[in-house]
PDB file of N, CA, C and O in Angstrom:
ATOM      1  N   MET A   1     -13.278  -7.973 -38.279  1.00  0.00           N
ATOM      2  CA  MET A   1     -12.847  -6.524 -37.641  1.00  0.00           C
ATOM      3  C   MET A   1     -13.591  -6.221 -36.641  1.00  0.00           C
ATOM      4  O   MET A   1     -14.790  -6.113 -36.898  1.00  0.00           O
ATOM      5  N   ASN A   2     -13.146  -5.989 -35.208  1.00  0.00           N
ATOM      6  CA  ASN A   2     -13.704  -5.663 -34.005  1.00  0.00           C
ATOM      7  C   ASN A   2     -13.614  -4.183 -33.960  1.00  0.00           C
ATOM      8  O   ASN A   2     -12.686  -3.603 -34.524  1.00  0.00           O
ATOM      9  N   ARG A   3     -14.709  -3.433 -33.194  1.00  0.00           N
ATOM     10  CA  ARG A   3     -14.819  -2.098 -32.953  1.00  0.00           C
ATOM     11  C   ARG A   3     -15.011  -2.122 -31.589  1.00  0.00           C
ATOM     12  O   ARG A   3     -15.903  -2.752 -31.021  1.00  0.00           O
ATOM     13  N   GLY A   4     -13.889  -1.202 -30.890  1.00  0.00           N
ATOM     14  CA  GLY A   4     -14.459  -0.853 -29.699  1.00  0.00           C
ATOM     15  C   GLY A   4     -15.460   0.087 -29.283  1.00  0.00           C
ATOM     16  O   GLY A   4     -15.847   1.035 -29.966  1.00  0.00           O
ATOM     17  N   ASP A   5     -15.987  -0.308 -27.779  1.00  0.00           N
ATOM     18  CA  ASP A   5     -17.014   0.936 -27.776  1.00  0.00           C
ATOM     19  C   ASP A   5     -16.743   2.114 -27.322  1.00  0.00           C
ATOM     20  O   ASP A   5     -15.939   2.109 -26.389  1.00  0.00           O
ATOM     21  N   SER A   6     -17.152   3.181 -27.671  1.00  0.00           N
ATOM     22  CA  SER A   6     -16.692   4.759 -27.582  1.00  0.00           C
ATOM     23  C   SER A   6     -17.521   5.519 -26.605  1.00  0.00           C
ATOM     24  O   SER A   6     -17.800   6.699 -26.821  1.00  0.00           O
ATOM     25  N   SER A   7     -17.942   4.866 -25.495  1.00  0.00           N
ATOM     26  CA  SER A   7     -18.675   5.439 -24.286  1.00  0.00           C
ATOM     27  C   SER A   7     -17.866   6.149 -23.654  1.00  0.00           C
ATOM     28  O   SER A   7     -16.651   5.951 -23.667  1.00  0.00           O
ATOM     29  N   ASN A   8     -18.600   7.325 -22.841  1.00  0.00           N
ATOM     30  CA  ASN A   8     -18.198   8.202 -21.903  1.00  0.00           C
ATOM     31  C   ASN A   8     -18.303   7.767 -20.333  1.00  0.00           C
ATOM     32  O   ASN A   8     -19.409   7.294 -20.069  1.00  0.00           O
ATOM     33  N   GLY A   9     -17.437   7.819 -19.284  1.00  0.00           N
ATOM     34  CA  GLY A   9     -17.997   7.645 -18.095  1.00  0.00           C
ATOM     35  C   GLY A   9     -16.811   7.921 -17.101  1.00  0.00           C
ATOM     36  O   GLY A   9     -15.675   8.231 -17.462  1.00  0.00           O
ATOM     37  N   LEU A  10     -17.185   7.782 -15.927  1.00  0.00           N
ATOM     38  CA  LEU A  10     -16.477   7.916 -14.874  1.00  0.00           C
ATOM     39  C   LEU A  10     -15.915   6.708 -14.075  1.00  0.00           C
ATOM     40  O   LEU A  10     -16.632   5.714 -13.956  1.00  0.00           O
ATOM     41  N   SER A  11     -14.891   6.727 -13.615  1.00  0.00           N
ATOM     42  CA  SER A  11     -14.101   5.483 -13.035  1.00  0.00           C
ATOM     43  C   SER A  11     -13.205   6.288 -11.813  1.00  0.00           C
ATOM     44  O   SER A  11     -12.748   7.431 -11.796  1.00  0.00           O
ATOM     45  N   TYR A  12     -13.156   5.227 -10.834  1.00  0.00           N
ATOM     46  CA  TYR A  12     -11.920   5.702  -9.796  1.00  0.00           C
ATOM     47  C   TYR A  12     -11.558   4.383  -9.048  1.00  0.00           C
ATOM     48  O   TYR A  12     -12.317   3.417  -9.133  1.00  0.00           O
ATOM     49  N   THR A  13     -10.480   4.331  -8.362  1.00  0.00           N
ATOM     50  CA  THR A  13      -9.761   3.522  -7.509  1.00  0.00           C
ATOM     51  C   THR A  13      -9.760   3.989  -6.168  1.00  0.00           C
ATOM     52  O   THR A  13      -9.767   5.216  -6.068  1.00  0.00           O
ATOM     53  N   ALA A  14      -9.754   3.362  -5.147  1.00  0.00           N
ATOM     54  CA  ALA A  14      -9.411   3.463  -3.820  1.00  0.00           C
ATOM     55  C   ALA A  14      -8.557   2.464  -3.196  1.00  0.00           C
ATOM     56  O   ALA A  14      -8.841   1.268  -3.253  1.00  0.00           O
ATOM     57  N   GLN A  15      -7.531   2.903  -2.608  1.00  0.00           N
ATOM     58  CA  GLN A  15      -6.960   1.614  -1.841  1.00  0.00           C
ATOM     59  C   GLN A  15      -6.487   2.211  -0.545  1.00  0.00           C
ATOM     60  O   GLN A  15      -6.390   3.408  -0.273  1.00  0.00           O
ATOM     61  N   PHE A  16      -6.197   1.125   0.241  1.00  0.00           N
ATOM     62  CA  PHE A  16      -5.519   1.596   1.527  1.00  0.00           C
ATOM     63  C   PHE A  16      -4.849   0.318   1.953  1.00  0.00           C
ATOM     64  O   PHE A  16      -5.166  -0.775   1.486  1.00  0.00           O
ATOM     65  N   ALA A  17      -3.498   0.573   3.252  1.00  0.00           N
ATOM     66  CA  ALA A  17      -2.808  -0.444   3.696  1.00  0.00           C
ATOM     67  C   ALA A  17      -2.895  -0.053   5.250  1.00  0.00           C
ATOM     68  O   ALA A  17      -2.999   1.141   5.530  1.00  0.00           O
ATOM     69  N   LEU A  18      -2.867  -0.766   6.008  1.00  0.00           N
ATOM     70  CA  LEU A  18      -2.546  -0.440   7.677  1.00  0.00           C
ATOM     71  C   LEU A  18      -1.696  -1.781   8.257  1.00  0.00           C
ATOM     72  O   LEU A  18      -2.055  -2.946   8.090  1.00  0.00           O
ATOM     73  N   GLU A  19      -0.676  -1.411   8.863  1.00  0.00           N
ATOM     74  CA  GLU A  19      -0.232  -2.504   9.810  1.00  0.00           C
ATOM     75  C   GLU A  19       0.008  -2.062  11.068  1.00  0.00           C
ATOM     76  O   GLU A  19       0.287  -0.896  11.347  1.00  0.00           O
ATOM     77  N   ARG A  20      -0.134  -3.313  12.140  1.00  0.00           N
ATOM     78  CA  ARG A  20       0.346  -2.968  13.551  1.00  0.00           C
ATOM     79  C   ARG A  20       1.198  -3.874  13.738  1.00  0.00           C
ATOM     80  O   ARG A  20       1.118  -4.973  13.191  1.00  0.00           O
ATOM     81  N   ARG A  21       2.269  -3.481  14.657  1.00  0.00           N
ATOM     82  CA  ARG A  21       3.403  -4.530  15.364  1.00  0.00           C
ATOM     83  C   ARG A  21       2.904  -5.033  16.518  1.00  0.00           C
ATOM     84  O   ARG A  21       2.688  -4.307  17.488  1.00  0.00           O
ATOM     85  N   LEU A  22       2.716  -6.102  16.518  1.00  0.00           N
ATOM     86  CA  LEU A  22       2.509  -6.901  17.423  1.00  0.00           C
ATOM     87  C   LEU A  22       3.474  -7.522  18.689  1.00  0.00           C
ATOM     88  O   LEU A  22       3.103  -7.813  19.826  1.00  0.00           O
ATOM     89  N   SER A  23       4.687  -7.614  18.165  1.00  0.00           N
ATOM     90  CA  SER A  23       5.901  -8.049  18.764  1.00  0.00           C
ATOM     91  C   SER A  23       7.200  -7.855  17.732  1.00  0.00           C
ATOM     92  O   SER A  23       7.053  -7.758  16.514  1.00  0.00           O
ATOM     93  N   PRO A  24       8.204  -7.822  18.256  1.00  0.00           N
ATOM     94  CA  PRO A  24       9.372  -7.626  17.305  1.00  0.00           C
ATOM     95  C   PRO A  24       9.542  -8.585  16.177  1.00  0.00           C
ATOM     96  O   PRO A  24      10.291  -8.393  15.220  1.00  0.00           O
ATOM     97  N   HIS A  25       8.537  -9.983  16.426  1.00  0.00           N
ATOM     98  CA  HIS A  25       8.661 -10.658  15.422  1.00  0.00           C
ATOM     99  C   HIS A  25       7.448 -10.654  14.492  1.00  0.00           C
ATOM    100  O   HIS A  25       7.544 -11.145  13.368  1.00  0.00           O
ATOM    101  N   PHE A  26       6.476 -10.192  14.869  1.00  0.00           N
ATOM    102  CA  PHE A  26       5.209 -10.251  14.174  1.00  0.00           C
ATOM    103  C   PHE A  26       4.394  -9.096  13.871  1.00  0.00           C
ATOM    104  O   PHE A  26       4.188  -8.303  14.790  1.00  0.00           O
ATOM    105  N   GLU A  27       3.841  -8.849  12.602  1.00  0.00           N
ATOM    106  CA  GLU A  27       3.118  -7.469  12.528  1.00  0.00           C
ATOM    107  C   GLU A  27       1.515  -8.314  11.672  1.00  0.00           C
ATOM    108  O   GLU A  27       1.383  -9.347  11.017  1.00  0.00           O
ATOM    109  N   LEU A  28       0.648  -7.344  12.076  1.00  0.00           N
ATOM    110  CA  LEU A  28      -0.730  -7.659  11.419  1.00  0.00           C
ATOM    111  C   LEU A  28      -0.920  -6.619  10.605  1.00  0.00           C
ATOM    112  O   LEU A  28      -0.546  -5.465  10.817  1.00  0.00           O
ATOM    113  N   GLY A  29      -1.636  -7.114   9.454  1.00  0.00           N
ATOM    114  CA  GLY A  29      -1.880  -6.129   8.482  1.00  0.00           C
ATOM    115  C   GLY A  29      -2.989  -6.184   7.667  1.00  0.00           C
ATOM    116  O   GLY A  29      -3.571  -7.255   7.498  1.00  0.00           O
ATOM    117  N   LEU A  30      -3.352  -5.175   7.146  1.00  0.00           N
ATOM    118  CA  LEU A  30      -4.783  -5.216   6.336  1.00  0.00           C
ATOM    119  C   LEU A  30      -4.824  -4.286   5.321  1.00  0.00           C
ATOM    120  O   LEU A  30      -4.808  -3.095   5.633  1.00  0.00           O
ATOM    121  N   ALA A  31      -4.883  -4.671   3.955  1.00  0.00           N
ATOM    122  CA  ALA A  31      -4.981  -3.910   2.742  1.00  0.00           C
ATOM    123  C   ALA A  31      -6.522  -4.270   1.929  1.00  0.00           C
ATOM    124  O   ALA A  31      -7.108  -5.351   1.870  1.00  0.00           O
ATOM    125  N   ALA A  32      -6.788  -3.356   1.529  1.00  0.00           N
ATOM    126  CA  ALA A  32      -7.801  -3.371   0.527  1.00  0.00           C
ATOM    127  C   ALA A  32      -7.825  -2.330  -0.537  1.00  0.00           C
ATOM    128  O   ALA A  32      -7.198  -1.271  -0.562  1.00  0.00           O
ATOM    129  N   ASN A  33      -8.810  -2.907  -1.574  1.00  0.00           N
ATOM    130  CA  ASN A  33      -8.529  -2.166  -2.902  1.00  0.00           C
ATOM    131  C   ASN A  33     -10.157  -2.423  -3.647  1.00  0.00           C
ATOM    132  O   ASN A  33     -10.796  -3.470  -3.747  1.00  0.00           O
ATOM    133  N   ALA A  34     -10.566  -0.760  -4.184  1.00  0.00           N
ATOM    134  CA  ALA A  34     -11.917  -1.105  -4.711  1.00  0.00           C
ATOM    135  C   ALA A  34     -11.719  -0.286  -6.013  1.00  0.00           C
ATOM    136  O   ALA A  34     -11.059   0.753  -6.002  1.00  0.00           O
ATOM    137  N   THR A  35     -12.267  -0.744  -7.066  1.00  0.00           N
ATOM    138  CA  THR A  35     -12.022   0.145  -8.288  1.00  0.00           C
ATOM    139  C   THR A  35     -13.583  -0.181  -8.787  1.00  0.00           C
ATOM    140  O   THR A  35     -14.206  -1.204  -8.500  1.00  0.00           O
ATOM    141  N   LYS A  36     -14.090   0.981  -9.640  1.00  0.00           N
ATOM    142  CA  LYS A  36     -15.389   0.949 -10.133  1.00  0.00           C
ATOM    143  C   LYS A  36     -14.993   1.655 -11.606  1.00  0.00           C
ATOM    144  O   LYS A  36     -14.314   2.661 -11.812  1.00  0.00           O
ATOM    145  N   GLY A  37     -15.560   0.902 -12.400  1.00  0.00           N
ATOM    146  CA  GLY A  37     -15.367   1.587 -13.814  1.00  0.00           C
ATOM    147  C   GLY A  37     -17.009   0.764 -14.543  1.00  0.00           C
ATOM    148  O   GLY A  37     -17.505  -0.229 -14.012  1.00  0.00           O
ATOM    149  N   GLU A  38     -17.646   1.478 -15.869  1.00  0.00           N
ATOM    150  CA  GLU A  38     -18.245   0.752 -16.421  1.00  0.00           C
ATOM    151  C   GLU A  38     -18.410  -0.628 -16.810  1.00  0.00           C
ATOM    152  O   GLU A  38     -17.728  -1.179 -17.675  1.00  0.00           O
ATOM    153  N   GLY A  39     -19.285  -1.141 -16.182  1.00  0.00           N
ATOM    154  CA  GLY A  39     -19.291  -2.520 -16.055  1.00  0.00           C
ATOM    155  C   GLY A  39     -17.965  -3.579 -15.528  1.00  0.00           C
ATOM    156  O   GLY A  39     -17.682  -4.715 -15.908  1.00  0.00           O
ATOM    157  N   TYR A  40     -17.405  -2.824 -14.655  1.00  0.00           N
ATOM    158  CA  TYR A  40     -15.842  -3.347 -14.206  1.00  0.00           C
ATOM    159  C   TYR A  40     -15.895  -2.950 -12.694  1.00  0.00           C
ATOM    160  O   TYR A  40     -15.467  -1.838 -12.385  1.00  0.00           O
ATOM    161  N   ARG A  41     -16.397  -3.797 -11.715  1.00  0.00           N
ATOM    162  CA  ARG A  41     -16.313  -3.569 -10.224  1.00  0.00           C
ATOM    163  C   ARG A  41     -15.620  -4.585  -9.406  1.00  0.00           C
ATOM    164  O   ARG A  41     -16.242  -5.221  -8.555  1.00  0.00           O
ATOM    165  N   PRO A  42     -14.121  -4.802  -9.667  1.00  0.00           N
ATOM    166  CA  PRO A  42     -13.462  -5.796  -8.650  1.00  0.00           C
ATOM    167  C   PRO A  42     -13.161  -5.114  -7.286  1.00  0.00           C
ATOM    168  O   PRO A  42     -12.917  -3.915  -7.151  1.00  0.00           O
ATOM    169  N   ARG A  43     -13.209  -5.989  -6.348  1.00  0.00           N
ATOM    170  CA  ARG A  43     -12.702  -5.542  -4.880  1.00  0.00           C
ATOM    171  C   ARG A  43     -12.096  -6.598  -4.253  1.00  0.00           C
ATOM    172  O   ARG A  43     -12.494  -7.755  -4.391  1.00  0.00           O
ATOM    173  N   PHE A  44     -11.175  -6.289  -3.583  1.00  0.00           N
ATOM    174  CA  PHE A  44     -10.544  -7.244  -2.605  1.00  0.00           C
ATOM    175  C   PHE A  44     -10.195  -6.544  -1.116  1.00  0.00           C
ATOM    176  O   PHE A  44     -10.488  -5.369  -0.897  1.00  0.00           O
ATOM    177  N   GLY A  45      -9.639  -7.262  -0.277  1.00  0.00           N
ATOM    178  CA  GLY A  45      -9.289  -7.518   0.884  1.00  0.00           C
ATOM    179  C   GLY A  45      -8.334  -8.347   1.356  1.00  0.00           C
ATOM    180  O   GLY A  45      -8.355  -9.549   1.089  1.00  0.00           O
ATOM    181  N   VAL A  46      -7.298  -7.731   2.187  1.00  0.00           N
ATOM    182  CA  VAL A  46      -6.377  -9.133   2.423  1.00  0.00           C
ATOM    183  C   VAL A  46      -5.772  -8.879   4.197  1.00  0.00           C
ATOM    184  O   VAL A  46      -5.186  -7.909   4.676  1.00  0.00           O
ATOM    185  N   LEU A  47      -6.164 -10.063   4.782  1.00  0.00           N
ATOM    186  CA  LEU A  47      -5.568  -9.611   6.162  1.00  0.00           C
ATOM    187  C   LEU A  47      -4.265 -10.439   6.073  1.00  0.00           C
ATOM    188  O   LEU A  47      -4.234 -11.303   5.196  1.00  0.00           O
ATOM    189  N   TYR A  48      -3.101 -10.272   6.935  1.00  0.00           N
ATOM    190  CA  TYR A  48      -1.751 -10.880   6.687  1.00  0.00           C
ATOM    191  C   TYR A  48      -1.518 -10.789   8.093  1.00  0.00           C
ATOM    192  O   TYR A  48      -2.100 -10.036   8.874  1.00  0.00           O
ATOM    193  N   LEU A  49      -0.531 -11.700   8.377  1.00  0.00           N
ATOM    194  CA  LEU A  49       0.310 -11.803   9.719  1.00  0.00           C
ATOM    195  C   LEU A  49       1.868 -12.024   9.111  1.00  0.00           C
ATOM    196  O   LEU A  49       2.264 -13.038   8.538  1.00  0.00           O
ATOM    197  N   ARG A  50       2.539 -10.967   9.353  1.00  0.00           N
ATOM    198  CA  ARG A  50       3.857 -10.834   8.682  1.00  0.00           C
ATOM    199  C   ARG A  50       4.891 -11.250   9.827  1.00  0.00           C
ATOM    200  O   ARG A  50       4.820 -10.687  10.920  1.00  0.00           O
ATOM    201  N   TRP A  51       5.901 -12.286   9.568  1.00  0.00           N
ATOM    202  CA  TRP A  51       6.605 -12.625  10.828  1.00  0.00           C
ATOM    203  C   TRP A  51       8.269 -12.299  10.329  1.00  0.00           C
ATOM    204  O   TRP A  51       8.656 -12.490   9.176  1.00  0.00           O
ATOM    205  N   TYR A  52       8.922 -11.905  11.164  1.00  0.00           N
ATOM    206  CA  TYR A  52      10.629 -11.830  10.856  1.00  0.00           C
ATOM    207  C   TYR A  52      11.356 -12.777  11.794  1.00  0.00           C
ATOM    208  O   TYR A  52      11.158 -12.860  13.006  1.00  0.00           O
ATOM    209  N   GLN A  53      12.040 -13.331  11.229  1.00  0.00           N
ATOM    210  CA  GLN A  53      12.730 -14.469  11.659  1.00  0.00           C
ATOM    211  C   GLN A  53      13.845 -13.526  12.801  1.00  0.00           C
ATOM    212  O   GLN A  53      13.879 -14.048  13.915  1.00  0.00           O
ATOM    213  N   MET A  54      14.552 -12.503  12.688  1.00  0.00           N
ATOM    214  CA  MET A  54      15.333 -11.726  13.606  1.00  0.00           C
ATOM    215  C   MET A  54      14.355 -10.706  13.899  1.00  0.00           C
ATOM    216  O   MET A  54      13.650 -10.162  13.050  1.00  0.00           O
ATOM    217  N   PRO A  55      14.339 -10.403  15.497  1.00  0.00           N
ATOM    218  CA  PRO A  55      13.730  -9.453  16.030  1.00  0.00           C
ATOM    219  C   PRO A  55      14.165  -8.251  15.630  1.00  0.00           C
ATOM    220  O   PRO A  55      15.322  -7.870  15.809  1.00  0.00           O
ATOM    221  N   TRP A  56      13.195  -7.524  15.018  1.00  0.00           N
ATOM    222  CA  TRP A  56      13.075  -5.868  14.709  1.00  0.00           C
ATOM    223  C   TRP A  56      12.180  -4.868  15.020  1.00  0.00           C
ATOM    224  O   TRP A  56      10.964  -4.891  14.826  1.00  0.00           O
ATOM    225  N   ASN A  57      12.894  -3.915  15.553  1.00  0.00           N
ATOM    226  CA  ASN A  57      12.012  -3.160  16.380  1.00  0.00           C
ATOM    227  C   ASN A  57      11.703  -1.491  15.524  1.00  0.00           C
ATOM    228  O   ASN A  57      10.837  -0.685  15.865  1.00  0.00           O
ATOM    229  N   GLY A  58      12.595  -1.345  14.479  1.00  0.00           N
ATOM    230  CA  GLY A  58      12.063  -0.648  13.471  1.00  0.00           C
ATOM    231  C   GLY A  58      12.345   1.003  14.124  1.00  0.00           C
ATOM    232  O   GLY A  58      11.820   1.929  13.506  1.00  0.00           O
ATOM    233  N   ASN A  59      13.093   1.288  15.244  1.00  0.00           N
ATOM    234  CA  ASN A  59      13.075   2.621  15.588  1.00  0.00           C
ATOM    235  C   ASN A  59      13.700   3.262  14.409  1.00  0.00           C
ATOM    236  O   ASN A  59      14.356   2.673  13.549  1.00  0.00           O
ATOM    237  N   LEU A  60      13.474   4.317  14.446  1.00  0.00           N
ATOM    238  CA  LEU A  60      14.494   5.398  13.415  1.00  0.00           C
ATOM    239  C   LEU A  60      14.475   6.668  14.356  1.00  0.00           C
ATOM    240  O   LEU A  60      13.556   6.956  15.123  1.00  0.00           O
ATOM    241  N   PRO A  61      15.636   7.374  14.171  1.00  0.00           N
ATOM    242  CA  PRO A  61      15.899   8.606  14.609  1.00  0.00           C
ATOM    243  C   PRO A  61      14.792   9.682  14.566  1.00  0.00           C
ATOM    244  O   PRO A  61      14.202  10.005  13.535  1.00  0.00           O
ATOM    245  N   MET A  62      14.606  10.119  15.589  1.00  0.00           N
ATOM    246  CA  MET A  62      13.582  11.249  15.433  1.00  0.00           C
ATOM    247  C   MET A  62      14.248  12.664  15.839  1.00  0.00           C
ATOM    248  O   MET A  62      15.079  12.704  16.746  1.00  0.00           O
ATOM    249  N   PRO A  63      13.870  13.784  15.162  1.00  0.00           N
ATOM    250  CA  PRO A  63      13.379  14.093  13.996  1.00  0.00           C
ATOM    251  C   PRO A  63      14.345  13.472  12.938  1.00  0.00           C
ATOM    252  O   PRO A  63      15.535  13.218  13.126  1.00  0.00           O
ATOM    253  N   VAL A  64      13.494  13.234  11.579  1.00  0.00           N
ATOM    254  CA  VAL A  64      14.634  12.782  10.874  1.00  0.00           C
ATOM    255  C   VAL A  64      15.316  13.512  10.222  1.00  0.00           C
ATOM    256  O   VAL A  64      14.760  14.558   9.887  1.00  0.00           O
ATOM    257  N   ARG A  65      16.455  13.351   9.861  1.00  0.00           N
ATOM    258  CA  ARG A  65      17.413  14.626   9.159  1.00  0.00           C
ATOM    259  C   ARG A  65      17.326  14.577   7.835  1.00  0.00           C
ATOM    260  O   ARG A  65      17.415  13.525   7.202  1.00  0.00           O
ATOM    261  N   PRO A  66      17.139  15.751   7.305  1.00  0.00           N
ATOM    262  CA  PRO A  66      17.185  15.965   5.786  1.00  0.00           C
ATOM    263  C   PRO A  66      18.418  15.181   5.106  1.00  0.00           C
ATOM    264  O   PRO A  66      19.414  14.936   5.786  1.00  0.00           O
ATOM    265  N   MET A  67      18.335  14.767   3.674  1.00  0.00           N
ATOM    266  CA  MET A  67      19.366  14.616   2.936  1.00  0.00           C
ATOM    267  C   MET A  67      19.980  15.674   2.781  1.00  0.00           C
ATOM    268  O   MET A  67      19.513  16.812   2.740  1.00  0.00           O
ATOM    269  N   MET A  68      21.498  15.199   2.651  1.00  0.00           N
ATOM    270  CA  MET A  68      22.481  16.247   2.369  1.00  0.00           C
ATOM    271  C   MET A  68      22.967  15.807   0.660  1.00  0.00           C
ATOM    272  O   MET A  68      23.226  14.675   0.253  1.00  0.00           O
ATOM    273  N   PRO A  69      22.983  17.239  -0.208  1.00  0.00           N
ATOM    274  CA  PRO A  69      23.470  16.905  -1.430  1.00  0.00           C
ATOM    275  C   PRO A  69      24.892  16.513  -1.007  1.00  0.00           C
ATOM    276  O   PRO A  69      25.535  16.822  -0.003  1.00  0.00           O
ATOM    277  N   TYR A  70      25.224  15.674  -2.155  1.00  0.00           N
ATOM    278  CA  TYR A  70      26.710  15.211  -2.554  1.00  0.00           C
ATOM    279  C   TYR A  70      27.920  16.343  -2.339  1.00  0.00           C
ATOM    280  O   TYR A  70      28.998  16.258  -1.751  1.00  0.00           O
ATOM    281  N   TYR A  71      27.263  17.475  -3.092  1.00  0.00           N
ATOM    282  CA  TYR A  71      28.296  18.439  -3.331  1.00  0.00           C
ATOM    283  C   TYR A  71      28.517  19.714  -1.847  1.00  0.00           C
ATOM    284  O   TYR A  71      29.362  20.608  -1.831  1.00  0.00           O
ATOM    285  N   ALA A  72      27.513  19.427  -0.762  1.00  0.00           N
ATOM    286  CA  ALA A  72      27.674  19.823   0.206  1.00  0.00           C
ATOM    287  C   ALA A  72      28.696  19.391   1.123  1.00  0.00           C
ATOM    288  O   ALA A  72      28.969  20.185   2.023  1.00  0.00           O
ATOM    289  N   TRP A  73      29.294  18.341   1.084  1.00  0.00           N
ATOM    290  CA  TRP A  73      30.401  17.814   1.805  1.00  0.00           C
ATOM    291  C   TRP A  73      31.649  18.341   2.040  1.00  0.00           C
ATOM    292  O   TRP A  73      32.473  17.708   2.700  1.00  0.00           O
TER     293      TRP A  73
END
């Protein structure tokens, strides 16, 4: 029979992601994560290049219109 440890402590997780469009076909991105707990500290980061086969500009109409409920139609 194994017994678990019943210690008290503080832990946290912080993460972020950032992307920048380089052209209609390419985006450069960066993501990172850090976790801290008692005896546990994984950290990682990723730098990536995303490629779209079809050009995409991703322009959205501004300002964004709020969604309309179905019953209002």
